[in-house]
N, CA, C and O of each residue as an XYZ file, in Angstrom:
880
protein
N      -4.041     -2.990     24.328
C      -3.645     -4.303     24.828
C      -2.356     -4.151     25.615
O      -1.627     -3.173     25.445
N      -2.073     -5.135     26.487
C      -0.860     -5.039     27.271
C      -0.304     -6.427     27.564
O      -1.015     -7.429     27.503
N       0.974     -6.455     27.879
C       1.700     -7.660     28.272
C       2.799     -7.215     29.214
O       3.001     -6.011     29.375
N       3.523     -8.133     29.847
C       4.508     -7.708     30.850
C       5.537     -6.702     30.349
O       6.027     -5.885     31.128
N       5.871     -6.748     29.058
C       6.918     -5.865     28.552
C       6.414     -4.843     27.536
O       7.214     -4.109     26.955
N       5.103     -4.784     27.313
C       4.599     -3.874     26.274
C       3.157     -3.495     26.561
O       2.363     -4.327     26.999
N       2.823     -2.238     26.314
C       1.448     -1.747     26.387
C       1.136     -1.007     25.091
O       1.901     -0.141     24.667
N       0.014     -1.347     24.465
C      -0.458     -0.624     23.287
C      -1.661      0.219     23.694
O      -2.594     -0.295     24.311
N      -1.651      1.493     23.358
C      -2.765      2.354     23.729
C      -2.956      3.454     22.697
O      -2.074      3.717     21.879
N      -4.118      4.092     22.745
C      -4.398      5.211     21.860
C      -4.189      6.519     22.606
O      -4.722      6.715     23.698
N      -3.415      7.407     22.011
C      -3.235      8.742     22.588
C      -4.566      9.490     22.472
O      -5.137      9.535     21.383
N      -5.073     10.074     23.547
C      -6.366     10.785     23.484
C      -6.374     11.869     22.416
O      -5.396     12.598     22.249
N      -7.494     11.966     21.690
C      -7.636     12.985     20.659
C      -7.514     14.391     21.240
O      -7.145     15.326     20.529
N      -7.825     14.545     22.536
C      -7.854     15.869     23.148
C      -6.463     16.436     23.436
O      -6.334     17.622     23.738
N      -5.419     15.603     23.348
C      -4.065     16.065     23.638
C      -3.652     17.101     22.597
O      -3.727     16.839     21.397
N      -3.222     18.265     23.045
C      -2.848     19.334     22.116
C      -1.430     19.852     22.322
O      -0.850     20.434     21.405
N      -0.865     19.652     23.505
C       0.482     20.176     23.758
C       1.514     19.389     22.953
O       1.226     18.299     22.460
N       2.704     19.944     22.826
C       3.756     19.254     22.076
C       4.472     18.202     22.913
O       5.224     17.391     22.373
N       4.249     18.205     24.230
C       4.790     17.154     25.093
C       3.894     17.029     26.324
O       3.314     18.009     26.793
N       3.795     15.801     26.836
C       2.949     15.532     27.988
C       3.594     14.457     28.856
O       4.281     13.577     28.338
N       3.378     14.520     30.188
C       3.902     13.471     31.055
C       3.072     12.203     30.919
O       1.843     12.258     30.873
N       3.746     11.067     30.854
C       3.077      9.774     30.775
C       3.447      8.957     32.005
O       4.627      8.815     32.324
N       2.452      8.422     32.694
C       2.673      7.603     33.880
C       1.897      6.303     33.714
O       0.704      6.331     33.411
N       2.546      5.186     33.905
C       1.903      3.875     33.836
C       1.525      3.454     35.244
O       2.375      3.404     36.133
N       0.237      3.148     35.447
C      -0.252      2.728     36.752
C      -0.841      1.321     36.652
O      -1.695      1.063     35.803
N      -0.395      0.426     37.503
C      -0.884     -0.945     37.575
C      -1.235     -1.256     39.026
O      -0.968     -0.436     39.905
N      -1.831     -2.427     39.302
C      -2.078     -2.795     40.699
C      -0.818     -2.804     41.553
O      -0.880     -2.739     42.781
N       0.331     -2.886     40.880
C       1.593     -2.905     41.623
C       2.161     -1.534     41.909
O       3.188     -1.423     42.579
N       1.518     -0.481     41.416
C       2.020      0.868     41.656
C       2.100      1.671     40.382
O       1.527      1.294     39.360
N       2.819      2.790     40.443
C       2.942      3.690     39.305
C       4.404      3.902     38.946
O       5.288      3.862     39.802
N       4.636      4.131     37.648
C       5.983      4.414     37.176
C       6.322      5.871     37.408
O       5.452      6.674     37.744
N       7.572      6.206     37.230
C       7.966      7.612     37.219
C       7.401      8.255     35.953
O       7.124      7.566     34.971
N       7.235      9.559     35.981
C       6.714     10.271     34.817
C       7.708     10.210     33.664
O       8.916     10.363     33.847
N       7.165      9.981     32.474
C       7.958      9.909     31.249
C       7.420     10.965     30.303
O       6.210     11.052     30.092
N       8.296     11.760     29.737
C       7.850     12.824     28.842
C       7.580     12.256     27.455
O       8.482     11.744     26.792
N       6.324     12.353     27.027
C       5.901     11.842     25.728
C       5.707     13.016     24.773
O       4.890     13.902     25.025
N       6.458     13.018     23.683
C       6.314     14.066     22.681
C       5.030     13.829     21.892
O       4.811     12.731     21.382
N       4.193     14.833     21.788
C       2.888     14.670     21.145
C       2.620     15.771     20.127
O       1.819     16.670     20.382
N       3.284     15.708     18.973
C       2.994     16.708     17.935
C       1.616     16.463     17.333
O       1.004     15.423     17.578
N       1.131     17.407     16.554
C      -0.191     17.279     15.943
C      -0.262     16.125     14.959
O      -1.294     15.464     14.845
N       0.841     15.878     14.242
C       0.924     14.747     13.314
C       2.277     14.077     13.472
O       3.280     14.734     13.752
N       2.296     12.758     13.289
C       3.538     11.979     13.330
C       3.298     10.702     12.544
O       3.146      9.632     13.133
N       3.263     10.804     11.202
C       2.876      9.646     10.388
C       3.854      8.485     10.482
O       5.072      8.664     10.496
N       3.281      7.293     10.546
C       4.078      6.078     10.551
C       3.317      4.965      9.862
O       2.132      4.768     10.131
N       3.986      4.226      8.967
C       3.366      3.119      8.242
C       3.675      1.821      8.982
O       4.832      1.543      9.298
N       2.642      1.028      9.257
C       2.859     -0.260      9.906
C       3.577     -1.205      8.947
O       3.346     -1.168      7.738
N       4.452     -2.051      9.496
C       5.180     -3.017      8.686
C       4.712     -4.428      9.006
O       4.116     -4.677     10.053
N       4.990     -5.343      8.094
C       4.569     -6.733      8.286
C       5.403     -7.440      9.344
O       4.972     -8.446      9.906
N       6.608     -6.911      9.620
C       7.464     -7.562     10.616
C       7.449     -6.849     11.959
O       8.163     -7.250     12.878
N       6.643     -5.795     12.087
C       6.508     -5.115     13.368
C       7.675     -4.247     13.760
O       7.793     -3.865     14.924
N       8.562     -3.917     12.799
C       9.691     -3.039     13.080
C       9.507     -1.740     12.290
O       8.476     -1.534     11.651
N      10.508     -0.880     12.341
C      10.408      0.406     11.634
C      10.913      0.321     10.207
O      10.965      1.335      9.510
N      11.283     -0.862      9.762
C      11.835     -1.009      8.417
C      11.292     -2.271      7.767
O      10.936     -3.227      8.456
N      11.230     -2.273      6.439
C      10.781     -3.462      5.720
C       9.444     -3.258      5.039
O       8.937     -2.137      4.999
N       8.855     -4.335      4.493
C       7.590     -4.230      3.762
C       6.466     -3.672      4.630
O       6.269     -4.104      5.766
N       5.738     -2.714      4.081
C       4.634     -2.113      4.810
C       3.394     -2.988      4.791
O       3.254     -3.879      3.953
N       2.500     -2.718      5.725
C       1.189     -3.374      5.708
C       0.334     -2.641      4.686
O      -0.350     -1.665      4.996
N       0.394     -3.138      3.472
C      -0.260     -2.502      2.330
C      -1.102     -3.563      1.637
O      -0.630     -4.672      1.386
N      -2.348     -3.222      1.329
C      -3.284     -4.207      0.807
C      -3.793     -3.841     -0.585
O      -3.891     -2.671     -0.957
N      -4.115     -4.905     -1.343
C      -4.844     -4.723     -2.589
C      -6.297     -4.365     -2.258
O      -6.683     -4.357     -1.089
N      -7.098     -4.071     -3.281
C      -8.499     -3.698     -3.061
C      -9.310     -4.824     -2.428
O     -10.333     -4.569     -1.794
N      -8.854     -6.085     -2.599
C      -9.564     -7.216     -1.995
C      -9.049     -7.524     -0.593
O      -9.395     -8.549     -0.006
N      -8.222     -6.628     -0.063
C      -7.658     -6.708      1.289
C      -6.570     -7.778      1.442
O      -6.117     -8.039      2.557
N      -6.156     -8.390      0.352
C      -5.005     -9.291      0.422
C      -3.734     -8.457      0.475
O      -3.697     -7.337     -0.035
N      -2.693     -9.003      1.094
C      -1.468     -8.247      1.339
C      -0.644     -8.103      0.057
O      -0.520     -9.050     -0.719
N      -0.090     -6.922     -0.153
C       0.871     -6.708     -1.239
C       2.199     -7.337     -0.830
O       2.769     -6.974      0.198
N       2.688     -8.274     -1.628
C       3.937     -8.984     -1.346
C       4.757     -9.093     -2.627
O       4.317     -8.665     -3.693
N       5.944     -9.665     -2.515
C       6.777     -9.856     -3.700
C       6.139    -10.837     -4.678
O       6.369    -10.744     -5.884
N       5.336    -11.781     -4.168
C       4.653    -12.729     -5.042
C       3.295    -12.211     -5.497
O       2.682    -12.784     -6.398
N       2.824    -11.138     -4.883
C       1.574    -10.487     -5.284
C       1.780     -8.979     -5.221
O       1.190     -8.297     -4.384
N       2.631     -8.459     -6.122
C       2.990     -7.034     -6.047
C       1.877     -6.122     -6.539
O       0.974     -6.551     -7.258
N       1.954     -4.868     -6.143
C       1.081     -3.849     -6.705
C       1.581     -3.500     -8.106
O       2.754     -3.700     -8.421
N       0.685     -2.980     -8.943
C       1.074     -2.612    -10.304
C       0.613     -1.193    -10.613
O      -0.268     -0.654     -9.943
N       1.208     -0.610    -11.616
C       0.875      0.761    -12.002
C      -0.616      0.897    -12.293
O      -1.206      0.055    -12.971
N      -1.217      1.967    -11.774
C      -2.630      2.216    -11.988
C      -3.531      1.600    -10.941
O      -4.711      1.943    -10.858
N      -2.992      0.693    -10.139
C      -3.784      0.042     -9.097
C      -3.895      0.952     -7.871
O      -2.958      1.681     -7.544
N      -5.037      0.905     -7.202
C      -5.205      1.617     -5.938
C      -4.984      0.646     -4.792
O      -5.668     -0.374     -4.700
N      -4.039      0.951     -3.921
C      -3.736      0.106     -2.771
C      -4.085      0.835     -1.485
O      -4.239      2.057     -1.472
N      -4.207      0.077     -0.408
C      -4.562      0.625      0.904
C      -3.344      0.538      1.807
O      -2.855     -0.559      2.079
N      -2.850      1.665      2.271
C      -1.698      1.713      3.171
C      -2.211      1.852      4.606
O      -2.942      2.791      4.920
N      -1.826      0.915      5.470
C      -2.254      0.949      6.872
C      -1.195      1.712      7.672
O      -0.020      1.346      7.682
N      -1.636      2.771      8.336
C      -0.685      3.643      9.025
C      -1.353      4.263     10.244
O      -2.475      3.900     10.597
N      -0.667      5.187     10.878
C      -1.229      5.894     12.025
C      -0.549      7.255     12.146
O       0.448      7.520     11.475
N      -1.091      8.107     12.999
C      -0.450      9.382     13.275
C      -0.719     10.493     12.298
O       0.069     11.434     12.204
N      -1.842     10.409     11.547
C      -2.135     11.452     10.565
C      -2.903     12.625     11.147
O      -3.232     13.569     10.430
N      -3.190     12.573     12.444
C      -3.789     13.724     13.105
C      -5.303     13.703     13.152
O      -5.934     12.668     12.934
N      -5.876     14.859     13.438
C      -7.305     14.987     13.687
C      -8.131     14.612     12.464
O      -7.656     14.672     11.330
N      -9.391     14.220     12.720
C     -10.277     13.774     11.653
C     -11.627     14.466     11.777
O     -11.977     15.022     12.818
N     -12.367     14.411     10.683
C     -13.756     14.882     10.677
C     -14.608     13.869      9.934
O     -14.232     13.470      8.831
N     -15.744     13.428     10.482
C     -16.254     13.808     11.796
C     -15.345     13.300     12.914
O     -14.595     12.340     12.734
N     -15.424     13.955     14.063
C     -14.602     13.554     15.197
C     -15.060     12.199     15.731
O     -16.218     11.811     15.576
N     -14.130     11.490     16.362
C     -14.396     10.160     16.917
C     -13.955     10.163     18.374
O     -12.899     10.710     18.693
N     -14.732      9.570     19.256
C     -14.399      9.529     20.676
C     -13.196      8.632     20.931
O     -12.937      7.707     20.161
N     -12.464      8.897     22.001
C     -11.330      8.065     22.387
C     -11.775      6.614     22.553
O     -12.762      6.335     23.234
N     -11.050      5.702     21.934
C     -11.331      4.283     22.085
C     -12.523      3.781     21.304
O     -12.847      2.595     21.365
N     -13.185      4.664     20.567
C     -14.364      4.262     19.801
C     -13.966      3.827     18.391
O     -13.006      4.337     17.813
N     -14.735      2.864     17.851
C     -14.482      2.420     16.485
C     -14.842      3.528     15.502
O     -15.827      4.243     15.683
N     -14.033      3.657     14.466
C     -14.281      4.689     13.463
C     -15.506      4.341     12.621
O     -15.716      3.172     12.296
N     -16.319      5.336     12.262
C     -17.512      5.069     11.444
C     -17.143      4.753      9.998
O     -16.054      5.083      9.529
N     -18.079      4.107      9.308
C     -17.864      3.801      7.892
C     -18.665      4.719      6.979
O     -18.313      4.901      5.814
N     -19.745      5.302      7.507
C     -20.569      6.185      6.689
C     -21.154      7.307      7.546
O     -22.092      7.089      8.312
N     -20.585      8.523      7.409
C     -19.438      8.837      6.541
C     -18.126      8.417      7.192
O     -18.015      8.384      8.418
N     -17.147      8.101      6.375
C     -15.829      7.751      6.899
C     -15.160      8.985      7.487
O     -15.337     10.093      6.981
N     -14.396      8.794      8.547
C     -13.677      9.905      9.178
C     -12.421     10.216      8.372
O     -11.540      9.365      8.250
N     -12.331     11.413      7.826
C     -11.197     11.815      7.003
C     -10.292     12.768      7.774
O     -10.760     13.552      8.601
N      -8.997     12.694      7.497
C      -8.041     13.555      8.182
C      -8.229     14.994      7.719
O      -8.669     15.256      6.600
N      -7.885     15.911      8.606
C      -8.062     17.334      8.298
C      -6.790     17.977      7.752
O      -6.816     19.124      7.306
N      -5.672     17.241      7.787
C      -4.416     17.770      7.256
C      -4.200     17.288      5.827
O      -4.817     16.315      5.393
N      -3.334     17.963      5.108
C      -2.984     17.563      3.749
C      -2.081     16.339      3.793
O      -1.096     16.318      4.531
N      -2.412     15.315      3.003
C      -1.644     14.069      2.992
C      -1.152     13.796      1.578
O      -1.918     13.889      0.619
N       0.121     13.461      1.452
C       0.693     13.075      0.161
C       1.531     11.814      0.340
O       1.944     11.483      1.452
N       1.775     11.121     -0.759
C       2.537      9.873     -0.730
C       3.538      9.876     -1.874
O       3.235     10.334     -2.975
N       4.724      9.364     -1.608
C       5.699      9.152     -2.673
C       6.151      7.695     -2.642
O       6.276      7.098     -1.572
N       6.394      7.129     -3.819
C       6.871      5.758     -3.962
C       8.143      5.794     -4.788
O       8.127      6.203     -5.949
N       9.237      5.366     -4.191
C      10.514      5.455     -4.886
C      10.840      6.867     -5.293
O      11.533      7.082     -6.288
N      10.342      7.856     -4.526
C      10.583      9.261     -4.825
C       9.616      9.854     -5.845
O       9.684     11.045     -6.147
N       8.717      9.027     -6.376
C       7.753      9.493     -7.370
C       6.431      9.818     -6.682
O       5.902      8.967     -5.967
N       5.878     11.011     -6.869
C       4.592     11.356     -6.233
C       3.478     10.423     -6.695
O       3.395     10.071     -7.871
N       2.623     10.027     -5.754
C       1.480      9.166     -6.058
C       0.196      9.905     -5.702
O       0.195     10.781     -4.838
N      -0.891      9.548     -6.369
C      -2.184     10.184     -6.109
C      -2.849      9.555     -4.892
O      -2.953      8.332     -4.797
N      -3.298     10.390     -3.965
C      -4.032      9.926     -2.776
C      -5.515     10.175     -3.021
O      -5.919     11.303     -3.302
N      -6.331      9.118     -2.914
C      -7.771      9.261     -3.140
C      -8.565      9.260     -1.833
O      -9.728      9.661     -1.822
N      -7.962      8.820     -0.744
C      -8.608      8.864      0.575
C      -7.547      8.800      1.646
O      -6.567      8.066      1.518
N      -7.738      9.566      2.700
C      -6.868      9.504      3.874
C      -7.742      9.737      5.093
O      -8.324     10.810      5.253
N      -7.831      8.739      5.943
C      -8.688      8.867      7.118
C      -8.523      7.671      8.035
O      -7.508      6.976      7.991
N      -9.532      7.434      8.870
C      -9.495      6.294      9.772
C     -10.069      5.065      9.083
O     -11.029      5.161      8.318
N      -9.476      3.914      9.359
C     -10.000      2.657      8.827
C     -11.328      2.364      9.503
O     -11.374      2.286     10.731
N     -12.406      2.198      8.753
C     -13.720      1.959      9.356
C     -13.706      0.764     10.312
O     -13.187     -0.304      9.985
N     -14.279      0.964     11.485
C     -14.366     -0.102     12.470
C     -13.138     -0.272     13.332
O     -13.117     -1.131     14.213
N     -12.112      0.530     13.098
C     -10.859      0.403     13.844
C     -10.726      1.512     14.880
O     -11.506      2.464     14.897
N      -9.734      1.373     15.734
C      -9.406      2.408     16.718
C      -7.972      2.871     16.461
O      -7.023      2.134     16.730
N      -7.816      4.077     15.945
C      -6.488      4.651     15.762
C      -5.753      4.263     14.499
O      -4.663      4.775     14.241
N      -6.326      3.363     13.698
C      -5.659      2.967     12.452
C      -6.093      3.893     11.328
O      -7.286      4.112     11.119
N      -5.119      4.435     10.604
C      -5.402      5.218      9.405
C      -5.313      4.342      8.165
O      -4.510      3.413      8.089
N      -6.153      4.663      7.207
C      -6.059      4.102      5.861
C      -5.722      5.235      4.911
O      -6.275      6.329      5.015
N      -4.805      4.965      3.979
C      -4.553      5.899      2.890
C      -4.656      5.122      1.585
O      -3.896      4.182      1.351
N      -5.599      5.519      0.738
C      -5.758      4.883     -0.569
C      -4.836      5.590     -1.556
O      -4.913      6.805     -1.738
N      -3.964      4.810     -2.189
C      -2.913      5.373     -3.039
C      -2.936      4.706     -4.416
O      -3.003      3.481     -4.517
N      -2.882      5.514     -5.465
C      -2.804      4.994     -6.828
C      -1.331      4.855     -7.209
O      -0.573      5.823     -7.147
N      -0.931      3.641     -7.603
C       0.464      3.409     -8.000
C       0.758      4.191     -9.285
O       0.037      4.032    -10.271
N       1.801      5.033     -9.297
C       2.081      5.875    -10.469
C       2.327      5.078    -11.746
O       2.880      3.979    -11.705
N       1.909      5.644    -12.886
C       2.123      5.007    -14.192
C       3.607      4.901    -14.525
O       3.998      4.138    -15.408
N       4.429      5.669    -13.818
C       5.884      5.615    -14.025
C       6.405      4.190    -13.921
O       7.391      3.840    -14.568
N       5.742      3.359    -13.103
C       6.240      2.009    -12.847
C       5.649      0.959    -13.781
O       5.847     -0.237    -13.565
N       4.930      1.384    -14.815
C       4.266      0.439    -15.713
C       5.251     -0.433    -16.488
O       4.904     -1.534    -16.914
N       6.469      0.052    -16.669
C       7.423     -0.670    -17.512
C       8.450     -1.465    -16.710
O       9.446     -1.925    -17.269
N       8.220     -1.633    -15.409
C       9.152     -2.440    -14.618
C       9.238     -3.847    -15.193
O       8.215     -4.474    -15.465
N      10.450     -4.340    -15.376
C      10.632     -5.689    -15.918
C      10.381     -6.755    -14.862
O       9.844     -7.822    -15.159
N      10.777     -6.456    -13.620
C      10.636     -7.410    -12.526
C      10.157     -6.677    -11.279
O      10.376     -5.473    -11.146
N       9.492     -7.407    -10.346
C       9.051     -6.762     -9.101
C      10.225     -6.155     -8.342
O      11.311     -6.733     -8.289
N       9.994     -4.986     -7.758
C      11.022     -4.316     -6.964
C      10.412     -3.801     -5.666
O       9.248     -3.402     -5.632
N      11.218     -3.813     -4.589
C      10.807     -3.173     -3.345
C      11.260     -1.717     -3.396
O      12.447     -1.429     -3.542
N      10.303     -0.809     -3.273
C      10.588      0.622     -3.343
C      10.119      1.311     -2.075
O       9.144      0.894     -1.450
N      10.820      2.364     -1.704
C      10.466      3.122     -0.514
C       9.105      3.778     -0.674
O       8.789      4.327     -1.729
N       8.296      3.714      0.391
C       7.002      4.394      0.411
C       6.969      5.329      1.611
O       7.167      4.905      2.749
N       6.715      6.609      1.343
C       6.651      7.614      2.407
C       5.326      8.352      2.376
O       4.821      8.711      1.312
N       4.773      8.571      3.559
C       3.568      9.373      3.709
C       3.944     10.688      4.376
O       4.673     10.699      5.368
N       3.448     11.791      3.836
C       3.671     13.110      4.427
C       2.322     13.698      4.816
O       1.409     13.790      3.996
N       2.212     14.095      6.081
C       0.978     14.709      6.585
C       1.334     16.008      7.285
O       2.169     16.022      8.190
N       0.711     17.089      6.874
C       0.999     18.370      7.494
C       2.458     18.752      7.441
O       2.963     19.419      8.343
N       3.150     18.328      6.372
C       4.565     18.651      6.208
C       5.524     17.726      6.931
O       6.737     17.921      6.849
N       5.015     16.720      7.641
C       5.861     15.772      8.375
C       5.823     14.428      7.655
O       4.746     13.925      7.332
N       6.996     13.846      7.403
C       7.082     12.602      6.632
C       7.401     11.397      7.504
O       8.094     11.504      8.516
N       6.878     10.244      7.085
C       7.217      8.982      7.724
C       8.619      8.558      7.295
O       9.208      9.169      6.403
N       9.148      7.525      7.923
C      10.474      7.047      7.565
C      10.506      6.546      6.121
O       9.497      6.085      5.589
N      11.671      6.644      5.504
C      11.846      6.157      4.130
C      12.228      4.686      4.096
O      12.496      4.139      3.027
N      12.254      4.036      5.267
C      12.718      2.649      5.356
C      11.609      1.625      5.141
O      11.879      0.426      5.078
N      10.357      2.089      5.028
C       9.241      1.187      4.757
C       9.089      1.036      3.246
O       9.225      2.012      2.510
N       8.806     -0.186      2.778
C       8.810     -0.446      1.343
C       7.489     -1.048      0.868
O       6.683     -1.541      1.658
N       7.299     -0.990     -0.448
C       6.178     -1.631     -1.118
C       6.712     -2.381     -2.330
O       7.617     -1.897     -3.010
N       6.160     -3.555     -2.603
C       6.580     -4.334     -3.766
C       5.759     -3.902     -4.976
O       4.532     -4.001     -4.972
N       6.451     -3.420     -6.019
C       5.814     -2.992     -7.256
C       6.244     -3.937     -8.369
O       7.435     -4.194     -8.543
N       5.284     -4.452     -9.120
C       5.600     -5.369    -10.209
C       5.209     -4.800    -11.552
O       4.663     -3.701    -11.645
N       5.498     -5.568    -12.600
C       5.164     -5.149    -13.956
C       3.702     -5.454    -14.234
O       3.248     -6.572    -13.993
N       2.960     -4.477    -14.736
C       1.582     -4.765    -15.101
C       1.465     -5.166    -16.560
O       0.374     -5.167    -17.130
N       2.612     -5.509    -17.167
C       2.576     -6.086    -18.514
C       2.733     -7.593    -18.461
O       2.612     -8.274    -19.480
N       3.009     -8.124    -17.246
C       3.268     -9.557    -17.138
C       2.042    -10.388    -17.480
O       2.183    -11.532    -17.914
N       0.819     -9.834    -17.292
C      -0.390    -10.590    -17.578
C      -1.037    -10.182    -18.902
O      -2.105    -10.676    -19.265
N      -0.375     -9.277    -19.613
C      -0.942     -8.817    -20.884
C      -0.818     -9.906    -21.942
O       0.171    -10.638    -21.979
N      -1.833    -10.006    -22.804
C      -1.787    -10.967    -23.903
C      -0.887    -10.414    -25.000
O      -1.063     -9.279    -25.445
N       0.070    -11.216    -25.431
C       1.038    -10.754    -26.431
C       1.309    -11.851    -27.435
O       1.556    -12.998    -27.063
N       1.264    -11.498    -28.722
C       1.671    -12.404    -29.789
C       3.080    -12.015    -30.211
O       3.340    -10.866    -30.568
N       3.980    -12.979    -30.165
C       5.365    -12.683    -30.518
C       5.470    -12.210    -31.964
O       4.747    -12.680    -32.842
N       6.379    -11.277    -32.191
C       6.659    -10.844    -33.549
C       7.194    -12.037    -34.334
O       8.172    -12.663    -33.924
N       6.562    -12.350    -35.451
C       6.952    -13.541    -36.184
C       6.534    -14.807    -35.476
O       7.093    -15.874    -35.732
N       5.537    -14.706    -34.569
C       5.182    -15.847    -33.737
C       4.082    -16.717    -34.289
O       3.604    -17.607    -33.585
N       3.655    -16.498    -35.534
C       2.662    -17.354    -36.167
C       3.372    -18.292    -37.141
O       4.145    -17.848    -37.989
N       3.106    -19.579    -37.013
C       3.795    -20.544    -37.883
C       2.780    -21.434    -38.576
O       1.694    -21.687    -38.055
N       3.147    -21.900    -39.748
C       2.362    -22.890    -40.453
C       2.353    -24.174    -39.641
O       3.410    -24.718    -39.320
N       1.154    -24.663    -39.308
C       1.057    -25.796    -38.391
C       1.623    -27.090    -38.915
O       1.875    -28.009    -38.136
N       1.835    -27.193    -40.237
C       2.383    -28.426    -40.795
C       3.894    -28.369    -40.921
O       4.600    -29.294    -40.518
N       4.383    -27.265    -41.488
C       5.821    -27.176    -41.730
C       6.549    -26.423    -40.637
O       7.775    -26.477    -40.550
N       5.773    -25.694    -39.773
C       6.350    -24.822    -38.749
C       7.276    -23.775    -39.349
O       8.229    -23.322    -38.715
N       6.969    -23.402    -40.596
C       7.702    -22.298    -41.201
C       7.188    -21.006    -40.598
O       5.981    -20.766    -40.560
N       8.115    -20.165    -40.122
C       7.718    -18.912    -39.482
C       7.046    -17.975    -40.477
O       7.438    -17.892    -41.641
N       6.025    -17.271    -39.992
C       5.364    -16.257    -40.795
C       5.097    -15.049    -39.917
O       5.031    -15.165    -38.694
N       4.948    -13.918    -40.525
C       4.650    -12.708    -39.780
C       3.252    -12.795    -39.192
O       2.303    -13.161    -39.885
N       3.122    -12.454    -37.891
C       1.810    -12.505    -37.249
C       0.842    -11.534    -37.913
O      -0.371    -11.744    -37.881
N       1.371    -10.477    -38.511
C       0.502     -9.457    -39.098
C       0.151     -9.775    -40.554
O      -0.946     -9.452    -41.009
N       1.079    -10.410    -41.290
C       0.921    -10.482    -42.740
C       0.763    -11.876    -43.319
O       0.449    -11.998    -44.503
N       0.963    -12.920    -42.551
C       0.917    -14.249    -43.155
C       2.280    -14.629    -43.722
O       3.276    -14.096    -43.233
N       2.407    -15.520    -44.730
C       1.283    -16.082    -45.487
C       0.633    -17.276    -44.780
O       1.297    -18.262    -44.460
N      -0.680    -17.168    -44.542
C      -1.474    -18.253    -43.986
C      -2.710    -18.386    -44.865
O      -3.505    -17.452    -44.964
N      -2.876    -19.533    -45.498
C      -3.994    -19.722    -46.424
C      -5.288    -20.006    -45.665
O      -5.248    -20.575    -44.574
N      -6.427    -19.619    -46.223
C      -7.714    -19.926    -45.591
C      -7.852    -21.426    -45.331
O      -7.512    -22.247    -46.183
N      -8.345    -21.767    -44.165
C      -8.549    -23.177    -43.819
C      -7.320    -23.873    -43.278
O      -7.391    -25.042    -42.899
N      -6.175    -23.168    -43.232
C      -4.932    -23.789    -42.754
C      -4.974    -24.021    -41.252
O      -5.722    -23.364    -40.528
N      -4.171    -24.953    -40.803
C      -3.901    -25.130    -39.382
C      -2.612    -24.390    -39.062
O      -1.584    -24.594    -39.709
N      -2.683    -23.524    -38.051
C      -1.513    -22.724    -37.708
C      -1.273    -22.793    -36.206
O      -2.137    -23.234    -35.448
N      -0.098    -22.357    -35.787
C       0.250    -22.227    -34.370
C       0.667    -20.795    -34.118
O       1.406    -20.204    -34.906
N       0.189    -20.235    -33.011
C       0.564    -18.885    -32.613
C       1.314    -18.958    -31.300
O       0.881    -19.635    -30.367
N       2.437    -18.265    -31.224
C       3.256    -18.261    -30.027
C       3.297    -16.874    -29.428
O       3.344    -15.876    -30.146
N       3.278    -16.816    -28.104
C       3.323    -15.545    -27.412
C       3.306    -15.775    -25.918
O       3.883    -16.745    -25.428
N       2.649    -14.893    -25.192
C       2.561    -15.030    -23.737
C       1.156    -14.694    -23.267
O       0.486    -13.829    -23.831
N       0.713    -15.408    -22.202
C      -0.612    -15.218    -21.607
C      -1.733    -15.399    -22.623
O      -2.736    -14.686    -22.580
N      -1.566    -16.349    -23.537
C      -2.582    -16.618    -24.550
C      -3.732    -17.455    -23.990
O      -4.801    -17.525    -24.596
N      -3.519    -18.083    -22.846
C      -4.552    -18.884    -22.187
C      -4.184    -19.004    -20.721
O      -3.029    -18.790    -20.354
N      -5.160    -19.348    -19.868
C      -4.836    -19.515    -18.425
C      -3.805    -20.605    -18.226
O      -3.796    -21.604    -18.945
N      -2.938    -20.410    -17.249
C      -1.939    -21.429    -16.925
C      -2.625    -22.664    -16.352
O      -3.629    -22.556    -15.648
N      -2.084    -23.821    -16.657
C      -2.634    -25.086    -16.153
C      -1.555    -25.851    -15.410
O      -1.810    -26.945    -14.906
C-alpha cells in the first residue's frame, strides 16, 4: 500500500545480498538510489501503536488481542504477529498469500524470551492467507503463574541468532485470579455466623451454612 508520505511493500524473497539499491518510481519520476540493508533475517514484532516500542500485536487463541484488561497467563499459547524471520518452506511467491495447509514454516531457528525468561515456541512461520506476516505461537512460561497483578514484560524474538528490540511488551496476568478458592476459615454457621474451619467443621448435618471465598460463582 502507499500514500504520499509512506509506501508499504514486501522485500522479494529472491534478495540474497546484504545490501541492495532501492529506487522509488512514480508517474512523477524516480528517486535517487537508497541503499537498503537486507540481511537474511531481521525479526521485528508489530506493535499496537505502530511504533518500535509498546504493546505488541499479540493474540489469544481466539484471535482477540492480549491487553492489560485481557492479559495472557502462564501455560497459555499466544500468537505473536511479526515479520523478518527469513526464508520459509514450502516457498511462497512474492506478493502471494501464504498457504494454510501445509503452513509455511521458517527455516531458521526461532526462540522467544518474555521478561528474560525463555518461552516454548510451538510454531514459527507465515500467517496463513497473509503476505509477509509471520506468526509465532508461544507458550507463556509457568514462571509467571504466581504473578499477583498483570504486568507488561519485554518480549523478544530471536531468529538465526538475531534478536528483535527489547522495547516491545506483552501483558501477563495471574492465572490464579479465576481459580475457585474457599477461604481458610471461610465456612460459617448460617444462623450465628460463627466461623468454622472449611476443612473440619463443626457443621451439623442439615445445617444452613455460608461459604466465603473467591470465584465461587459467575459474576453478576
